[in-house]
Backbone as CSV, one residue per row, in Angstrom:
resi,resn,N_x,N_y,N_z,CA_x,CA_y,CA_z,C_x,C_y,C_z
1,MET,9.638,15.734,-17.613,10.052,14.600,-17.322,11.411,14.049,-17.778
2,SER,12.012,13.357,-17.097,13.353,12.449,-17.341,13.226,11.406,-18.317
3,SER,13.615,11.112,-19.394,13.646,10.064,-20.254,14.111,8.427,-19.663
4,ASP,15.123,8.861,-18.720,16.380,8.273,-18.291,15.127,7.456,-16.872
5,LEU,14.486,7.971,-16.442,13.724,7.358,-15.263,12.117,6.568,-15.737
6,PRO,11.798,5.587,-15.038,10.667,5.095,-15.172,9.636,6.254,-14.609
7,VAL,8.458,6.159,-15.331,7.321,6.777,-14.529,6.466,6.162,-13.536
8,ILE,6.485,6.710,-12.452,5.793,5.934,-11.253,4.349,6.550,-11.124
9,SER,2.914,6.026,-11.343,2.143,6.407,-11.350,1.432,6.026,-9.709
10,VAL,1.421,7.296,-9.201,1.001,7.414,-7.574,-0.828,7.347,-7.707
11,ILE,-1.091,6.613,-6.875,-2.736,6.584,-7.195,-2.920,6.577,-5.550
12,THR,-4.081,7.550,-5.488,-4.406,8.114,-4.331,-6.006,7.490,-4.224
13,VAL,-6.818,6.888,-3.526,-8.420,6.566,-3.391,-8.821,7.360,-2.329
14,VAL,-9.749,8.031,-2.848,-10.268,8.645,-1.325,-11.636,8.787,-1.427
15,TYR,-12.440,9.179,0.058,-13.713,9.043,-0.077,-14.071,9.840,1.356
16,ASN,-14.915,10.805,1.399,-15.017,12.139,2.772,-13.808,11.635,3.369
17,ASN,-12.852,12.605,3.219,-11.675,12.414,3.980,-10.910,13.982,3.594
18,GLU,-11.782,14.782,4.024,-11.295,16.194,3.728,-10.074,16.676,4.820
19,LEU,-10.298,15.876,6.108,-9.156,16.019,6.954,-7.881,15.481,6.843
20,LEU,-7.732,14.882,6.354,-6.415,13.973,5.990,-5.551,13.997,4.605
21,LEU,-6.826,14.420,3.349,-6.290,14.063,2.295,-4.826,15.380,1.885
22,GLU,-5.049,16.575,2.313,-4.207,17.174,1.703,-2.800,17.146,2.118
23,ARG,-2.964,16.466,3.615,-1.463,16.045,3.937,-0.923,14.884,2.987
24,THR,-1.766,14.098,2.695,-1.350,12.678,1.736,-0.889,13.552,0.154
25,ILE,-1.703,14.116,-0.324,-1.399,15.184,-1.654,0.114,15.903,-1.523
26,THR,0.235,16.694,-0.412,1.914,17.438,-0.114,2.933,16.169,-0.254
27,SER,2.510,15.371,0.461,3.844,14.456,0.515,4.387,13.721,-0.973
28,ILE,3.048,13.392,-1.718,3.494,13.124,-2.987,3.978,14.364,-4.041
29,ILE,3.230,15.424,-3.968,3.519,16.304,-4.995,4.953,16.939,-4.630
30,ASN,5.556,16.983,-3.264,6.965,17.443,-2.923,8.010,16.244,-2.758
31,GLN,7.965,15.232,-3.281,8.697,14.227,-4.199,9.817,14.842,-4.793
32,THR,10.603,14.823,-4.759,12.052,15.003,-5.585,12.173,14.396,-6.757
33,TYR,11.597,13.334,-7.081,11.671,12.331,-8.074,11.058,13.239,-9.163
34,PRO,11.391,13.172,-10.364,11.314,14.049,-11.749,9.691,12.980,-12.315
35,ASN,9.613,11.958,-12.239,8.686,11.281,-13.250,7.505,10.486,-12.403
36,ILE,6.821,11.240,-11.861,5.421,10.949,-11.211,3.924,11.375,-11.994
37,GLU,3.163,10.546,-12.025,2.230,10.699,-12.700,0.981,10.311,-11.600
38,PHE,0.552,11.536,-11.192,-0.170,11.651,-9.874,-2.154,11.604,-10.154
39,ILE,-2.592,10.672,-9.524,-3.953,10.295,-9.850,-4.811,10.146,-8.697
40,ILE,-6.110,10.958,-8.590,-6.773,10.683,-7.125,-8.037,10.112,-7.791
41,ILE,-8.479,9.162,-7.592,-9.888,8.374,-7.396,-10.878,8.682,-6.419
42,ASP,-11.945,9.616,-6.519,-12.560,9.820,-5.301,-13.729,8.924,-5.574
43,GLY,-14.303,8.798,-4.564,-15.729,7.842,-4.782,-17.013,8.791,-4.635
44,GLY,-17.008,10.116,-5.061,-18.445,10.819,-4.973,-18.695,11.429,-3.750
45,SER,-17.316,12.367,-3.109,-17.203,12.896,-1.722,-18.317,13.768,-1.554
46,THR,-19.017,13.860,-0.613,-19.858,15.296,-0.418,-19.643,16.108,0.789
47,ASP,-18.146,15.879,1.566,-17.671,16.745,2.233,-16.976,17.864,1.203
48,GLY,-15.597,18.137,1.971,-14.775,19.482,1.469,-13.829,18.816,0.492
49,THR,-13.841,17.452,0.206,-12.705,16.422,-0.297,-12.686,17.265,-1.883
50,ILE,-13.723,17.388,-2.520,-13.596,17.851,-3.870,-12.678,19.227,-3.620
51,ASP,-13.229,19.929,-2.866,-12.332,21.461,-2.892,-10.843,21.336,-2.790
52,ILE,-10.530,20.348,-1.757,-8.957,20.261,-1.882,-8.296,19.486,-3.294
53,ILE,-9.036,18.650,-3.523,-8.304,17.842,-5.071,-8.331,19.073,-6.062
54,LYS,-9.467,19.905,-5.956,-9.298,21.255,-6.878,-8.158,22.293,-6.736
55,LYS,-7.907,22.490,-5.298,-6.699,23.302,-5.234,-5.618,22.549,-5.682
56,TYR,-5.383,21.848,-6.176,-3.972,21.124,-6.237,-4.122,20.272,-7.668
57,GLU,-5.334,20.535,-8.503,-5.471,20.291,-9.706,-4.379,20.452,-10.897
58,ALA,-3.749,21.592,-10.578,-2.714,21.729,-11.731,-1.356,20.596,-11.666
59,GLN,-1.476,20.220,-9.937,-0.641,19.265,-10.062,-0.974,17.689,-10.204
60,LEU,-1.768,17.797,-10.547,-2.739,16.349,-10.542,-2.357,15.703,-12.063
61,THR,-2.343,14.465,-12.662,-2.380,14.103,-13.720,-3.687,13.957,-14.409
62,TYR,-4.525,13.058,-13.443,-5.619,12.650,-13.385,-6.705,12.721,-12.388
63,TRP,-7.717,13.265,-12.138,-8.565,12.891,-11.236,-10.120,12.857,-11.680
64,VAL,-10.946,11.880,-10.612,-12.079,11.732,-11.235,-13.008,11.619,-9.824
65,SER,-14.421,12.131,-9.659,-15.199,11.992,-8.686,-16.584,11.156,-9.159
66,GLU,-16.408,9.639,-8.491,-17.888,9.559,-8.918,-17.856,8.047,-8.072
67,PRO,-19.162,7.647,-7.728,-19.416,6.634,-7.041,-19.028,5.280,-7.467
68,ASP,-18.162,4.593,-6.674,-17.626,2.963,-6.758,-18.449,2.224,-6.059
69,LYS,-17.912,1.130,-6.296,-18.128,-0.263,-5.678,-17.492,-0.640,-4.262
70,GLY,-16.696,0.215,-4.026,-15.756,0.190,-2.664,-14.201,0.629,-3.110
71,ILE,-13.179,0.436,-2.280,-11.990,0.972,-2.364,-11.288,0.021,-3.037
72,TYR,-11.719,-0.971,-3.532,-10.888,-1.873,-4.718,-11.412,-1.398,-6.005
73,ASP,-12.632,-1.419,-6.062,-13.061,-0.713,-7.370,-12.393,0.495,-7.685
74,ALA,-12.460,1.082,-6.808,-11.680,2.416,-7.001,-10.313,2.368,-7.351
75,MET,-9.586,1.494,-6.584,-8.059,1.096,-7.119,-7.874,0.651,-8.853
76,ASN,-8.814,-0.205,-9.217,-8.964,-1.033,-10.513,-9.128,0.310,-11.295
77,LYS,-10.060,1.291,-11.114,-10.218,2.605,-11.768,-8.595,3.228,-11.945
78,GLY,-7.925,3.303,-10.816,-6.583,3.860,-10.870,-5.688,3.276,-11.829
79,ILE,-5.806,1.781,-11.572,-4.977,1.088,-12.859,-5.343,1.219,-14.355
80,ILE,-6.522,1.428,-14.622,-7.144,1.773,-15.959,-6.375,3.494,-16.340
81,ALA,-6.504,4.247,-15.355,-6.132,5.553,-15.761,-4.791,5.786,-16.016
82,SER,-3.954,5.147,-15.058,-2.750,5.196,-15.136,-1.836,4.735,-16.537
83,THR,-0.960,5.425,-16.802,0.118,5.303,-18.074,1.422,5.055,-17.891
84,GLY,2.009,5.273,-16.157,3.393,4.800,-15.938,3.771,3.441,-15.850
85,ASP,4.939,3.206,-15.613,5.589,2.291,-15.578,5.597,1.515,-14.583
86,TYR,5.278,2.057,-13.473,5.020,1.202,-12.120,3.709,2.009,-11.221
87,LEU,3.055,1.101,-10.314,2.142,1.675,-9.577,2.591,1.501,-8.273
88,TRP,2.089,2.542,-7.655,2.090,2.836,-5.939,0.890,3.500,-5.559
89,PHE,0.278,2.750,-4.515,-0.979,2.946,-4.198,-0.718,3.865,-2.690
90,ILE,-1.111,5.344,-2.386,-0.974,5.719,-1.296,-1.995,6.473,-1.183
91,ASN,-2.910,5.918,-0.211,-4.345,6.440,-0.225,-4.445,7.443,0.718
92,SER,-5.725,8.129,0.561,-6.032,9.262,1.372,-5.542,9.095,3.241
93,GLY,-5.035,9.691,4.040,-4.452,9.601,5.140,-2.873,8.864,5.226
94,ASP,-2.459,8.278,4.316,-1.401,7.915,4.468,-0.365,8.740,3.465
95,LEU,0.985,8.557,3.586,1.972,9.264,3.628,3.140,8.760,2.695
96,ILE,3.460,9.287,2.165,5.114,8.749,1.419,6.045,9.306,2.494
97,SER,6.996,8.628,2.908,7.842,8.762,4.329,8.287,10.278,4.133
98,GLU,9.743,10.489,3.136,10.432,11.360,2.921,10.469,12.029,1.856
99,THR,10.634,13.370,1.341,10.758,13.913,0.332,11.250,13.537,-0.931
100,ASN,12.588,12.830,-0.183,13.441,11.935,-1.349,13.251,10.048,-1.615
101,THR,12.166,10.030,-0.662,11.921,8.483,-0.728,11.964,7.578,-2.253
102,LEU,10.975,8.281,-3.171,10.859,7.649,-3.931,12.017,7.591,-5.074
103,ALA,12.864,8.834,-5.089,14.264,8.697,-5.649,14.952,7.844,-4.978
104,LYS,15.319,7.524,-3.923,16.177,6.608,-3.441,15.594,5.571,-3.562
105,ALA,14.365,4.905,-3.754,13.890,3.624,-3.664,14.178,3.264,-5.500
106,ILE,14.069,3.878,-5.979,14.260,3.622,-7.324,15.954,3.429,-7.932
107,SER,16.656,4.140,-7.253,17.897,4.035,-7.417,18.567,2.952,-6.445
108,SER,17.704,2.090,-5.817,18.255,1.159,-4.755,18.617,-0.197,-5.608
109,CYS,18.156,-0.356,-6.725,18.758,-1.604,-7.588,19.324,-1.096,-8.909
110,GLU,20.471,-1.860,-8.977,21.184,-1.214,-10.181,20.342,-1.702,-11.514
111,THR,19.784,-2.710,-11.667,18.889,-3.091,-12.611,17.227,-3.039,-12.248
112,PRO,16.401,-2.397,-13.149,15.423,-1.928,-12.988,14.372,-3.081,-12.455
113,ALA,13.922,-3.210,-11.253,13.528,-4.051,-10.497,11.926,-4.203,-10.816
114,ASP,10.810,-5.493,-10.594,9.725,-5.816,-11.013,8.828,-5.336,-9.955
115,VAL,9.521,-5.087,-8.526,8.936,-4.663,-7.096,10.170,-4.254,-6.418
116,TYR,9.726,-2.948,-5.922,10.414,-2.484,-4.652,9.664,-2.306,-3.712
117,TYR,10.209,-2.488,-2.626,9.562,-2.887,-1.387,10.525,-2.160,0.218
118,GLY,9.689,-1.881,0.850,10.025,-1.428,2.356,9.481,-1.463,3.329
119,GLU,9.871,-0.692,4.341,9.290,-0.837,5.726,8.084,0.273,5.879
120,THR,7.238,0.171,6.896,5.962,1.104,6.965,6.000,1.418,8.246
121,GLU,5.931,2.977,8.580,5.926,3.580,10.012,4.366,4.010,10.175
122,ILE,3.951,3.524,11.264,2.467,3.637,11.962,2.221,5.231,12.667
123,ILE,1.207,6.116,11.951,1.104,7.239,12.414,-0.090,7.282,13.190
124,ASP,-0.561,8.216,13.682,-1.690,8.678,14.065,-2.344,9.929,13.180
125,GLU,-3.649,10.079,13.630,-4.478,11.117,12.520,-3.568,12.480,12.521
126,ARG,-2.527,12.959,13.160,-1.674,13.946,13.264,-0.654,13.870,12.685
127,GLY,-0.082,12.579,12.170,0.927,12.555,11.271,2.215,12.267,12.390
128,ASN,1.802,12.108,13.521,2.781,11.440,14.735,3.123,10.085,14.356
129,LYS,4.697,9.857,14.828,4.833,8.264,14.531,4.297,7.541,15.701
130,LEU,3.647,6.724,15.689,3.477,5.704,16.930,4.481,4.329,17.191
131,ASN,4.986,4.029,16.145,5.724,2.706,16.156,5.798,2.168,14.320
132,MET,6.867,1.491,14.645,6.984,0.629,12.980,5.957,-0.395,13.240
133,ARG,5.740,-0.750,12.026,4.780,-1.919,11.450,5.277,-3.025,12.549
134,ARG,4.503,-3.778,12.985,4.480,-5.150,13.534,5.541,-6.023,12.713
135,HIS,4.983,-6.278,11.575,6.048,-7.184,11.026,6.949,-6.343,9.922
136,LYS,8.167,-6.964,10.216,9.284,-6.243,9.624,9.551,-6.763,8.197
137,ALA,9.782,-6.083,7.074,10.017,-6.565,6.006,11.194,-7.555,5.943
138,PRO,10.997,-8.538,5.373,12.142,-9.390,5.016,12.894,-9.443,4.582
139,GLU,14.566,-9.479,4.667,15.277,-9.164,3.725,15.324,-9.652,2.245
140,VAL,14.907,-10.885,2.074,14.591,-11.379,0.920,13.156,-11.734,0.588
141,LEU,12.146,-11.108,-0.277,10.820,-11.262,-0.461,10.409,-12.344,-1.784
142,THR,9.321,-12.817,-1.161,9.046,-13.490,-2.396,7.462,-13.915,-2.117
143,TRP,6.580,-14.616,-2.460,5.164,-14.803,-2.917,5.365,-15.607,-1.344
144,LYS,6.355,-16.753,-1.021,6.000,-17.485,0.124,6.061,-16.947,1.442
145,SER,6.938,-15.534,1.127,6.980,-14.998,2.763,5.812,-14.355,3.372
146,PHE,4.513,-14.742,2.598,3.151,-14.197,3.156,2.530,-15.422,3.874
147,LYS,3.349,-16.538,4.363,2.917,-17.854,5.072,2.551,-17.628,6.378
148,THR,2.949,-16.548,6.904,2.729,-15.774,8.296,2.526,-14.696,8.399
149,GLY,2.066,-14.062,7.665,1.192,-12.672,7.343,1.580,-11.993,6.260
150,MET,0.870,-10.919,6.134,1.437,-9.806,4.868,2.732,-9.023,5.169
151,MET,3.889,-9.438,5.072,5.107,-9.085,5.150,5.581,-8.016,4.990
152,VAL,4.652,-7.329,4.097,4.857,-5.899,3.408,3.686,-5.060,3.383
153,SER,3.420,-4.027,4.005,2.537,-3.397,3.608,1.784,-2.922,2.036
154,HIS,0.547,-2.688,1.927,0.422,-2.369,0.645,0.753,-1.407,0.389
155,GLN,1.240,-0.151,1.296,1.666,1.174,0.919,3.209,1.266,0.830
156,SER,3.786,0.150,1.063,5.395,0.126,0.971,5.718,-1.224,-0.081
157,ILE,5.200,-1.127,-1.013,5.153,-1.666,-2.472,4.822,-1.280,-3.657
158,ILE,6.016,-0.895,-4.591,5.897,-0.645,-5.916,6.186,-1.598,-6.844
159,VAL,5.121,-1.666,-8.026,5.096,-2.895,-8.830,5.201,-2.361,-10.151
160,LYS,5.719,-2.634,-10.904,5.594,-2.862,-12.586,4.160,-2.901,-13.080
161,LYS,3.918,-2.059,-13.571,2.374,-1.927,-14.070,1.955,-3.176,-14.831
162,ASP,2.997,-3.933,-15.718,3.123,-4.779,-16.285,2.532,-5.937,-15.659
163,LEU,2.763,-6.304,-14.756,2.647,-7.529,-13.752,1.610,-7.209,-12.933
164,ALA,0.975,-6.216,-12.603,-0.213,-6.062,-11.723,-1.460,-6.269,-12.515
165,PRO,-2.397,-7.096,-11.532,-3.824,-7.377,-12.107,-4.716,-6.474,-11.725
166,PHE,-5.974,-6.427,-11.705,-6.810,-5.717,-11.163,-7.259,-6.600,-9.925
167,TYR,-7.714,-5.572,-9.057,-7.897,-6.294,-7.595,-9.545,-7.065,-8.020
168,ASP,-9.589,-8.281,-6.780,-10.539,-9.123,-6.979,-11.888,-8.652,-6.349
169,LEU,-12.700,-8.138,-6.906,-13.988,-7.782,-6.002,-14.658,-8.503,-5.301
170,LYS,-14.436,-9.799,-5.567,-15.197,-10.691,-4.304,-14.683,-10.836,-2.999
171,TYR,-13.114,-10.075,-2.782,-12.759,-9.802,-1.640,-12.946,-8.044,-1.080
172,LYS,-14.087,-7.955,-0.249,-14.339,-6.507,0.493,-13.202,-6.139,0.973
173,VAL,-12.362,-6.680,1.786,-11.652,-6.110,2.588,-9.879,-6.296,2.413
174,SER,-9.475,-7.670,1.935,-8.347,-8.332,1.884,-7.974,-8.561,0.277
175,ALA,-8.683,-7.794,-0.549,-7.713,-8.179,-1.978,-6.802,-7.467,-2.142
176,ASP,-5.946,-6.734,-1.464,-4.715,-6.321,-1.334,-3.704,-7.389,-0.779
177,ILE,-3.800,-8.272,-0.451,-3.294,-9.197,-0.079,-3.353,-10.313,-1.330
178,ASP,-4.355,-10.499,-1.878,-4.279,-11.380,-2.910,-3.397,-10.596,-4.260
179,TRP,-3.981,-9.440,-4.249,-3.140,-8.522,-5.509,-1.562,-9.071,-5.258
180,CYS,-1.036,-8.558,-4.182,0.440,-8.678,-3.856,0.857,-9.894,-4.138
181,LEU,-0.159,-10.907,-3.729,0.505,-12.471,-3.918,0.645,-12.575,-5.472
182,LYS,-0.152,-12.379,-6.302,-0.408,-12.454,-7.528,1.119,-11.909,-8.412
183,VAL,1.048,-10.677,-7.506,2.301,-9.704,-8.486,3.734,-10.493,-8.033
184,LEU,3.964,-10.919,-6.717,5.222,-11.397,-6.388,5.197,-12.713,-7.116
185,LYS,4.216,-13.512,-7.326,4.639,-14.857,-8.192,4.950,-14.452,-9.597
186,LYS,4.496,-13.217,-9.922,5.163,-13.241,-11.532,6.225,-12.638,-11.576
187,SER,7.084,-12.146,-10.462,8.100,-11.003,-10.243,9.395,-11.715,-10.197
188,LYS,10.631,-11.460,-10.966,11.732,-12.125,-10.874,12.954,-11.405,-10.146
189,ILE,12.500,-9.825,-9.927,13.833,-8.882,-9.552,12.981,-8.143,-8.225
190,ILE,13.162,-8.535,-7.243,12.338,-7.907,-6.178,13.104,-7.371,-5.251
191,SER,13.404,-5.617,-5.207,14.559,-5.189,-4.404,13.925,-4.420,-3.225
192,ASN,14.526,-5.079,-2.176,14.359,-4.209,-1.198,15.330,-3.114,-0.584
193,THR,14.580,-2.001,-0.584,14.846,-0.602,-0.696,15.783,-0.353,0.527
194,HIS,15.607,-1.037,1.833,15.794,-0.839,2.978,15.445,0.359,3.585
195,LEU,14.347,0.793,2.818,13.773,2.228,3.272,12.368,2.410,3.952
196,ILE,12.228,3.209,4.767,10.651,3.155,5.193,10.196,4.046,4.285
197,LEU,9.107,3.490,3.381,8.642,3.921,2.132,7.316,4.841,2.360
198,SER,6.368,3.806,3.529,5.210,4.921,4.028,4.954,5.237,4.867
199,LYS,4.110,5.970,5.380,3.583,6.189,6.618,1.917,5.948,6.591
200,PHE,1.949,4.973,7.789,0.784,4.052,7.449,-0.254,4.762,8.393
201,LEU,-1.697,5.241,8.186,-2.682,5.768,9.262,-3.206,4.546,10.110
202,LYS,-2.912,4.441,11.438,-3.504,3.520,12.302,-5.349,3.330,12.133
203,GLN,-5.401,2.430,12.190,-6.988,1.903,12.328,-7.329,2.265,10.759
204,GLY,-6.730,1.347,9.844,-6.967,1.676,8.281,-8.013,0.660,7.783
205,PHE,-8.333,0.814,6.391,-9.720,0.108,6.023,-9.601,-1.300,6.639
206,SER,-8.995,-2.070,6.640,-8.954,-3.445,7.043,-9.283,-3.540,8.658
207,LYS,-8.534,-2.752,9.142,-8.709,-2.895,10.907,-10.320,-2.268,11.220
208,LYS,-11.152,-1.690,10.558,-12.316,-1.471,10.822,-13.712,-2.384,10.547
209,PHE,-13.091,-3.771,9.645,-13.481,-4.629,9.436,-12.466,-5.926,9.509
210,GLN,-12.532,-6.377,11.046,-11.348,-7.057,11.197,-11.924,-8.703,11.112
211,LYS,-13.220,-9.083,11.050,-13.320,-10.424,11.275,-13.575,-10.567,9.812
212,THR,-14.509,-9.957,8.740,-14.289,-10.250,7.400,-12.606,-9.938,6.956
213,SER,-11.884,-9.405,7.264,-10.549,-9.290,7.053,-9.899,-10.673,7.345
214,LEU,-9.897,-10.993,8.494,-9.311,-12.164,9.142,-9.721,-13.739,8.098
215,LYS,-11.161,-13.432,7.748,-12.140,-14.792,6.840,-11.338,-14.567,5.537
216,GLU,-11.276,-13.517,4.742,-10.734,-13.264,3.754,-9.159,-13.942,3.802
217,ARG,-8.454,-13.277,4.744,-7.017,-13.717,4.463,-6.787,-15.101,4.533
218,PHE,-7.628,-15.753,5.397,-7.350,-17.181,5.518,-7.672,-18.085,4.267
219,TRP,-8.833,-17.856,3.397,-9.050,-18.414,2.575,-8.245,-18.056,1.358
220,ILE,-7.449,-16.587,1.304,-6.588,-16.646,0.351,-5.118,-17.197,0.518
221,MET,-5.168,-17.185,1.874,-3.865,-18.386,2.174,-4.152,-19.713,1.887
222,VAL,-5.138,-20.057,2.191,-5.406,-21.794,1.648,-5.364,-21.791,-0.123
223,LYS,-5.911,-20.608,-0.576,-5.810,-20.834,-2.325,-4.252,-20.875,-2.729
224,ASN,-3.369,-19.868,-1.720,-1.908,-19.986,-2.466,-1.134,-20.823,-1.779
225,TYR,-1.462,-21.521,-0.377,-0.606,-22.414,0.220,-1.296,-23.819,0.215
226,GLY,-2.562,-24.220,0.265,-2.969,-24.872,0.761,-3.735,-25.149,2.055
227,PHE,-4.849,-25.786,2.556,-5.445,-25.958,3.692,-4.640,-26.226,4.912
228,LEU,-3.834,-27.533,4.929,-2.931,-27.671,6.072,-1.725,-26.886,6.484
229,THR,-1.220,-26.482,5.626,-0.333,-25.079,5.511,-0.660,-24.074,6.304
230,THR,-1.846,-23.523,5.857,-2.464,-22.546,6.178,-2.841,-22.792,7.264
231,VAL,-3.218,-23.604,8.145,-3.796,-23.846,9.673,-2.470,-24.187,10.438
232,PHE,-1.614,-24.709,9.773,-0.644,-24.682,10.352,-0.004,-23.180,10.824
233,TYR,0.651,-22.553,9.918,0.674,-21.010,9.993,-0.055,-20.390,10.686
234,HIS,-1.257,-20.294,10.619,-1.839,-19.659,11.463,-1.737,-19.621,13.080
235,PHE,-1.409,-21.249,13.817,-0.857,-21.315,14.998,0.495,-20.290,14.837
236,VAL,1.124,-20.405,13.987,2.543,-19.634,14.430,1.972,-18.070,14.309
237,ILE,1.394,-17.769,13.756,0.866,-16.227,13.608,0.029,-15.825,14.747
238,ALA,-0.725,-16.713,15.576,-1.355,-16.353,16.791,-0.288,-16.477,17.898
239,ALA,0.739,-17.145,17.932,1.723,-17.558,18.689,2.651,-15.926,19.031
240,ARG,3.075,-15.582,17.629,3.677,-14.510,17.296,3.014,-13.454,17.859
241,LEU,1.693,-13.320,17.610,0.578,-12.083,17.997,0.665,-12.084,19.571
242,VAL,0.665,-13.062,20.308,0.535,-13.333,21.661,1.821,-12.807,22.453
243,LEU,3.189,-13.236,21.862,4.283,-13.049,22.327,4.580,-11.189,21.975
244,TYR,3.969,-11.104,21.110,4.383,-9.311,20.836,3.358,-8.553,21.599
245,TYR,2.306,-8.929,21.852,1.024,-8.471,22.897,2.117,-8.274,24.409
246,LEU,2.532,-9.539,24.580,2.905,-9.665,26.092,4.260,-8.963,26.138
247,PHE,5.172,-9.060,25.267,6.288,-8.239,25.100,6.251,-6.421,25.457
248,ASN,5.293,-6.093,24.834,4.770,-4.486,24.724,4.066,-4.397,26.289
249,ILE,3.147,-5.303,26.638,2.661,-5.147,28.085,3.656,-4.872,28.983
250,PHE,4.629,-5.801,29.044,5.938,-5.833,30.254,7.015,-4.482,30.227
251,ARG,7.111,-4.305,28.915,7.843,-3.328,28.337,7.404,-1.739,29.031
252,ASN,5.867,-1.810,28.740,5.069,-0.367,29.017,4.871,-0.426,30.589
253,SER,4.748,-1.399,31.325,4.341,-1.516,32.851,5.819,-1.082,33.442
C-alpha cells in the first residue's frame, strides 16, 4: 500500500447470492487504486456463496459468514471490522463502474474530502446498462439536498470513517438514507467527483419492500426537515415522478 493515499475500506454485504457475487468481487479487486481494504460480510449463506468467497480469500482483508439481524446489521459489522480511512459499501450484485473509478474519485479533490460522491448507472442481472438513475446527483451536495428524495445513491458515496455512524436498526429498509443524512450533516468538504461511481442492480433491497421503504423515508424526512416541509416536498416528489414516467411513456411510444 502507498502511504501517500488514504485506505478505502470497501465493504460488501451478501446473503445467498452465488449468481452475482463474483462479478461484484472482480469489480473491486481489479481496481487500479492501491490502498483497498476489502471486507465481505456474509449472513450465513446456504448456497454456493461461501465457495465463491473462499475462491478469492487471498484478495480479501477480512470476511465472515454468520447469521445477522438483516442487511444493516451486516453493514454495521463491516464498519466494526474496517480499519481504513474511508468506507464504501458495494453490496453483492452492485459494481464499481470502471477499473480506475476509485483512483479518479480520490484524486477529484485537491484537499482530502469528508465525502466523495457521484452518479449511478442502473444495470440488470447480466450487468447490462438499463439507464442512469432517475435522480441526477446535484452539483453541490448537502444534507438539505435530500428534501426532494435520495439525490445520491448509497452505492455512490464514499465517506470518511470518522464521520460514519452505525446504521440505525429500527429502520428495516431505509437506514441508508438516515445514515447518509447523519454523515452529510457532519461533513465540511463534499466532493462531486463528476464520475459514475457505481452500477446498481435494478430491484435492489428497498425496491422489494416499497411500502415499508416509503413509510420509513417519510418519517426520516420529518425528523430532519419537519412535518410541513416533508409533506410539501412529497407533493413535489410525486409531481416529478409522474412527469418522469409520462416522459418515458411518450418517448418509448
